[in-house]
C-alpha positions as CSV (number, residue, x, y, z in Angstrom):
1,M,98.8,119.2,106.8
2,T,100.0,117.1,104.4
3,A,100.9,113.6,105.7
4,R,104.3,112.7,105.4
5,Q,105.0,110.1,102.7
6,P,106.5,107.0,103.0
7,T,109.9,106.0,100.3
8,L,109.7,102.8,98.6
9,Y,111.8,100.3,96.8
10,L,110.5,98.1,95.0
11,P,111.0,95.6,92.4
12,H,110.0,96.2,88.8
13,G,110.4,92.7,87.4
14,G,112.0,91.8,84.5
15,G,111.2,94.6,81.3
16,P,107.3,94.2,80.3
17,T,106.8,90.3,81.3
18,T,104.1,91.2,83.7
19,Y,102.6,92.8,81.2
20,V,103.1,90.4,78.1
21,D,103.8,86.8,78.6
22,V,107.1,85.5,77.8
23,G,107.1,82.1,80.1
24,T,107.6,83.8,83.6
25,P,105.9,81.9,85.8
26,A,102.2,83.0,86.2
27,D,102.2,82.9,90.0
28,E,105.2,85.0,90.1
29,V,104.2,87.1,88.0
30,E,100.4,87.5,90.0
31,A,101.8,88.1,93.2
32,L,103.9,91.3,91.7
33,G,101.1,92.4,90.3
34,A,99.2,92.0,93.3
35,Y,101.6,93.6,95.4
36,W,101.5,96.7,92.7
37,R,98.1,97.0,92.8
38,G,97.8,97.3,96.6
39,V,100.6,100.5,97.1
40,A,98.2,103.1,96.1
41,A,95.5,102.3,99.1
42,S,98.5,101.8,101.3
43,L,99.9,105.4,101.4
44,P,98.6,107.9,104.2
45,E,96.8,109.6,101.3
46,R,97.0,110.4,97.9
47,P,100.5,111.8,96.7
48,R,100.3,115.0,94.9
49,A,103.4,113.7,93.0
50,L,106.1,110.9,92.3
51,R,109.4,111.1,92.1
52,V,110.8,107.8,91.0
53,V,114.7,107.1,90.8
54,S,115.1,104.3,88.2
55,A,117.7,101.9,87.4
56,H,117.2,102.6,83.9
57,W,118.7,106.0,83.7
58,E,122.4,107.0,84.4
59,E,124.2,110.4,84.3
60,D,127.5,112.4,85.3
61,V,125.7,114.2,87.4
62,P,121.9,113.6,89.0
63,T,119.7,114.8,86.2
64,V,115.8,115.3,86.6
65,M,113.2,115.1,83.7
66,T,111.4,118.3,82.8
67,S,108.8,117.3,80.1
68,P,105.6,118.1,81.0
69,R,104.1,115.4,78.7
70,P,106.5,112.6,78.9
71,P,107.2,110.4,76.3
72,M,107.2,106.4,76.5
73,L,110.8,105.1,76.5
74,Y,110.4,101.2,75.0
75,D,114.3,100.5,77.0
76,Y,113.9,96.8,76.0
77,Y,114.1,94.7,72.9
78,D,113.3,91.2,71.5
79,F,109.6,91.2,73.0
80,P,106.6,90.7,71.7
81,P,104.7,93.8,69.7
82,A,102.4,94.3,72.3
83,S,105.4,95.6,74.2
84,Y,105.9,98.3,72.4
85,E,102.2,99.4,72.8
86,I,102.0,100.0,76.5
87,Q,101.0,103.5,77.5
88,W,101.2,105.2,81.1
89,P,100.9,109.1,79.9
90,A,101.3,110.5,83.5
91,P,101.8,114.2,83.2
92,G,105.1,115.5,84.2
93,D,105.8,118.5,86.9
94,P,108.4,120.7,85.8
95,S,108.1,122.9,89.0
96,L,108.9,119.5,91.3
97,A,112.1,119.7,88.5
98,V,113.2,122.9,89.7
99,R,112.3,122.0,93.1
100,V,114.6,118.2,92.9
101,R,117.6,120.4,91.4
102,G,117.2,123.1,94.3
103,L,117.5,120.6,97.3
104,L,120.8,118.4,95.0
105,E,122.3,121.5,94.7
106,A,121.8,123.0,98.5
107,A,123.2,120.0,99.4
108,G,126.2,119.9,97.2
109,F,125.3,117.9,94.0
110,A,125.8,119.3,90.6
111,S,122.4,118.5,89.0
112,A,121.1,119.0,85.6
113,E,117.6,117.8,83.2
114,D,116.5,116.6,80.4
115,A,113.4,118.0,78.5
116,E,113.3,114.8,76.3
117,R,113.4,111.7,78.2
118,G,110.4,109.4,78.7
119,F,109.4,107.3,81.4
120,D,111.5,104.3,80.8
121,H,110.1,100.5,81.9
122,G,111.5,101.0,85.7
123,T,108.6,103.5,85.9
124,F,105.9,102.8,83.7
125,V,106.0,99.4,84.1
126,P,105.2,99.3,87.9
127,L,103.7,102.6,88.1
128,G,100.9,101.1,85.5
129,R,99.9,99.1,88.2
130,V,100.5,101.1,91.2
131,F,98.6,104.5,89.4
132,P,97.1,103.0,86.2
133,D,94.8,106.1,85.8
134,A,97.9,107.5,85.3
135,D,96.7,110.8,86.7
136,V,99.9,111.6,89.4
137,P,102.3,114.0,88.4
138,T,105.6,112.3,87.9
139,V,109.4,113.0,87.8
140,Q,111.8,110.8,87.1
141,L,115.5,111.6,88.6
142,S,118.7,109.7,87.0
143,L,121.6,107.4,89.6
144,E,124.7,109.1,89.1
145,R,127.1,107.4,87.1
146,G,130.1,105.9,89.5
147,L,127.3,104.5,91.1
148,D,128.8,105.2,94.8
149,P,126.4,103.9,96.9
150,A,127.4,106.9,99.7
151,R,126.5,109.4,97.3
152,H,123.4,107.9,96.4
153,L,122.2,107.6,100.2
154,A,123.3,111.4,100.5
155,M,121.2,112.5,97.5
156,G,118.7,111.0,99.1
157,R,119.1,112.9,102.3
158,A,119.3,116.0,100.3
159,L,115.8,115.0,99.0
160,A,114.1,114.2,102.1
161,P,111.8,117.4,102.5
162,L,109.8,116.5,99.5
163,R,108.6,113.7,101.7
164,D,106.5,116.6,103.8
165,E,105.5,118.1,100.8
166,G,103.1,115.3,99.2
167,V,105.8,114.0,97.0
168,F,105.7,110.0,97.0
169,L,109.8,108.6,96.8
170,V,110.4,105.5,94.6
171,G,113.4,103.7,93.9
172,S,112.6,101.2,91.0
173,G,115.0,98.2,91.1
174,M,115.1,94.4,91.5
175,S,116.8,93.2,94.6
176,Y,118.1,90.3,92.6
177,H,119.7,91.3,89.1
178,N,122.0,89.0,87.8
179,M,120.8,88.1,84.4
180,R,123.7,85.4,83.5
181,G,123.2,84.0,87.4
182,F,119.0,83.3,86.2
183,R,119.7,79.6,85.9
184,A,123.2,79.1,87.7
185,P,124.0,76.8,89.7
186,G,123.4,77.9,93.5
187,A,122.0,81.3,92.3
188,D,118.9,80.4,94.6
189,E,120.6,80.4,97.4
190,H,122.9,83.3,96.5
191,A,119.3,85.6,96.1
192,E,118.3,83.8,99.1
193,R,121.2,84.8,101.4
194,F,121.4,87.7,100.3
195,D,117.9,88.9,100.3
196,A,118.1,87.6,104.0
197,W,120.6,90.2,104.5
198,L,118.6,92.9,102.3
199,R,115.3,92.6,104.8
200,E,117.8,92.3,108.1
201,T,119.5,95.9,107.3
202,S,116.3,97.6,105.8
203,R,115.1,96.6,109.8
204,R,118.3,98.1,112.1
205,D,118.3,101.8,113.2
206,A,119.1,104.9,110.6
207,V,122.7,104.8,111.5
208,A,123.8,101.4,111.3
209,R,121.3,101.0,108.3
210,D,123.0,103.4,106.4
211,A,126.4,102.1,107.7
212,A,125.3,98.4,106.1
213,L,124.0,99.9,102.9
214,A,127.1,102.0,102.2
215,R,129.4,98.6,102.3
216,W,126.5,96.3,100.8
217,M,129.5,94.6,98.7
218,D,129.9,92.9,101.9
219,A,127.1,91.3,102.1
220,P,126.5,87.6,101.6
221,A,126.4,86.7,97.7
222,A,126.9,90.5,97.1
223,R,128.6,90.4,93.6
224,E,126.7,87.0,92.8
225,V,123.4,88.8,92.9
226,H,124.7,92.0,91.5
227,P,127.6,92.1,89.5
228,R,126.5,95.5,88.6
229,E,124.7,97.5,91.1
230,E,122.4,99.8,89.3
231,H,119.7,97.4,90.5
232,L,120.5,97.9,93.7
233,L,121.1,101.5,94.0
234,P,117.5,103.1,93.8
235,L,117.1,101.2,97.5
236,M,120.1,103.7,98.3
237,V,118.3,106.8,97.4
238,V,115.3,106.0,99.3
239,A,116.9,104.9,102.6
240,G,118.6,108.2,102.8
241,A,115.0,109.9,102.4
242,A,114.0,107.6,105.2
243,G,115.9,109.3,107.8
244,S,115.0,108.2,111.1
245,D,112.2,106.1,109.8
246,A,112.3,102.4,110.7
247,G,112.1,99.2,107.6
248,S,109.8,97.1,106.7
249,V,109.3,94.8,103.9
250,P,106.2,94.7,102.5
251,F,106.4,92.0,100.1
252,Q,108.7,89.4,99.6
253,G,108.2,86.7,96.6
254,R,110.2,85.5,93.4
255,F,110.8,86.4,90.2
256,M,112.4,83.5,87.6
257,T,112.5,81.8,90.8
258,K,115.1,84.1,92.8
259,A,114.1,85.7,96.4
260,I,113.1,89.7,95.7
261,S,111.9,91.8,98.3
262,A,110.3,94.9,98.5
263,I,111.9,97.8,101.0
264,R,109.5,100.7,102.8
265,F,110.6,103.5,105.0
266,G,107.4,104.8,106.5
């Protein structure tokens, strides 16, 4: 019997700042890195594969990577040279990509595939610490343009069977993501209010949780924290896949002084 894998929304920091020193407070970087390094040990068993939704990939329809050896995609700029030497050579899993597409299409979603796409920093930055040996097959799945929260909750529900097939479903984003707001007056308070709402919402029963997430714009300071919601939408996918599993908050910390959290289901 394969143990059911949880689903996880994890904060991925800012670009490669957890690998190279660009002035992010060292205590924040270390706390986040320590959390990442403990994720694998918290799983019920070693996953046979990872299916990752990153905030840094959007397509017209949900799209999966199909390369058996995905390249690196350094989707950031103006960082130190070492930022462009980071490697995380995890294998792809073309058969899992086919399974993902099949589940989505059975649920009424059009889908597509991309044989050239590489791991963006939403994947290789945190998972390089979670699975440093890069030995777990990994498939990235895009967000759907339009960023409709209800659509992404439904995507997650469609993919829920993967959890019983040894696949660890990860949503990589940031619970605070307002680049201009990091130093704006009142931004710390905005982050605290929204993060408190997010933590409370994640612990509700599934019906109430999903209804609240679908209306996330009504949350306290929602648009001050997420002027654009691509870094929040990976949460919708993993929450949709959670079913009736209770939510928990395995990590609560700060990044550039702003409150951030990881949310786990199961």
